[in-house]
C-alpha positions as CSV (number, residue, x, y, z in Angstrom):
1,M,57.4,3.9,-22.0
2,E,57.0,1.0,-18.7
3,D,55.6,3.7,-16.6
4,Q,53.2,4.3,-19.1
5,K,52.0,0.5,-18.7
6,D,52.3,0.1,-14.8
7,T,50.3,3.2,-14.4
8,Q,47.4,1.7,-17.7
9,P,45.9,-1.1,-15.4
10,Q,46.1,0.7,-12.2
11,S,44.3,3.4,-13.4
12,L,42.2,0.8,-15.2
13,I,41.9,-1.1,-11.7
14,D,40.1,2.0,-10.2
15,Q,38.2,3.0,-13.0
16,I,36.8,-0.4,-11.9
17,K,36.3,0.4,-9.4
18,E,34.8,3.6,-8.4
19,Y,32.3,2.4,-11.1
20,I,31.5,-0.6,-8.5
21,E,31.1,2.5,-6.0
22,L,28.5,4.3,-8.3
23,Q,26.9,1.3,-8.8
24,I,26.1,0.7,-5.4
25,K,25.7,4.3,-4.4
26,I,22.5,4.3,-7.4
27,A,21.2,0.7,-5.8
28,K,20.9,2.1,-2.4
29,L,18.9,5.5,-4.1
30,K,16.9,3.5,-5.8
31,A,16.0,1.7,-3.0
32,I,16.1,4.2,-0.7
33,D,13.4,6.3,-3.1
34,G,11.5,2.4,-4.2
35,S,11.3,2.7,0.3
36,S,10.0,6.2,0.5
37,G,7.5,6.0,-1.8
38,A,6.1,3.1,-0.3
39,L,5.9,4.2,2.5
40,A,4.3,7.2,1.7
41,S,1.3,5.4,0.1
42,A,0.9,3.5,3.1
43,I,0.4,6.6,4.8
44,V,-1.7,8.0,3.3
45,G,-4.1,4.6,2.4
46,I,-3.9,4.2,6.2
47,T,-4.7,8.6,6.5
48,L,-7.6,7.2,4.5
49,A,-9.0,4.2,5.4
50,I,-9.4,5.5,9.3
51,L,-11.2,8.1,7.6
52,V,-13.4,5.9,6.3
53,I,-13.9,3.9,9.5
54,F,-15.5,7.2,10.3
55,L,-18.0,7.5,7.7
56,V,-19.1,4.0,7.4
57,M,-19.9,4.4,10.9
58,F,-21.4,7.3,11.3
59,A,-23.7,7.0,8.2
60,S,-24.5,3.3,10.0
61,T,-25.6,4.9,13.2
62,A,-27.4,7.4,10.9
63,L,-29.1,5.2,9.0
64,G,-29.9,2.7,12.0
65,F,-31.5,5.9,13.5
66,Y,-33.2,5.9,10.1
67,L,-34.9,2.9,9.9
68,A,-35.7,2.8,13.9
69,D,-38.1,5.5,12.5
70,V,-39.5,4.1,9.6
71,L,-39.9,0.3,11.4
72,Q,-41.0,2.5,14.8
73,S,-38.4,0.3,16.5
74,F,-35.3,0.4,17.2
75,W,-34.3,-3.0,17.8
76,A,-35.4,-3.5,13.9
77,G,-33.6,-0.6,12.4
78,F,-30.3,-1.2,14.0
79,G,-30.4,-5.3,13.2
80,C,-31.5,-4.0,9.5
81,V,-27.9,-2.3,9.6
82,A,-26.6,-5.6,11.0
83,G,-27.8,-7.6,8.4
84,L,-26.8,-5.7,5.9
85,Y,-23.0,-5.9,6.9
86,L,-23.2,-9.4,7.8
87,I,-24.2,-9.2,4.0
88,L,-21.1,-7.3,3.2
89,V,-18.8,-9.3,5.3
90,L,-20.2,-13.2,3.3
91,I,-19.4,-11.2,0.3
92,L,-16.2,-10.5,1.5
93,L,-15.7,-14.3,2.5
94,L,-16.6,-15.2,-0.4
95,S,-14.6,-13.5,-3.3
96,S,-11.0,-12.9,-0.7
97,K,-8.5,-15.0,-2.0
98,A,-9.6,-12.8,-5.5
99,I,-9.6,-9.7,-3.4
100,K,-6.0,-11.0,-1.8
101,A,-4.7,-11.2,-5.5
102,S,-5.7,-7.8,-6.4
103,I,-4.3,-6.9,-4.2
104,A,-1.1,-7.7,-3.5
105,D,-0.6,-7.2,-7.6
106,K,-1.5,-3.8,-6.5
107,M,1.6,-3.1,-4.1
108,I,4.6,-4.8,-6.3
109,N,2.9,-3.0,-9.2
110,K,2.7,0.4,-6.9
111,I,7.0,-0.9,-5.3
112,I,7.9,-1.6,-8.7
113,N,7.3,0.8,-10.9
114,D,7.8,4.0,-8.7
């Protein structure tokens, strides 16, 4: 009977150790899963950003040439495109706090929910 009492506490300690080890492994796997999802999202986001930059660049050039043809002046055509970008920059500067908050919220939700 004494042998049974001696093995029970040791068995319980072994089970607790195994449980803790499993919880640590689960936490590591969850961290890996979350970080790999965030990395994949970042790669997709960067790729999309590069494509959007090219799209905007070529569309701006085409618009500049079109306006230059309509206005009969390269300076006026490309100046209008530059003015359009100046207006966009001013809008972004005035609403930068709201944009930063929105982006931060989306990033946090993406990391937590995925």
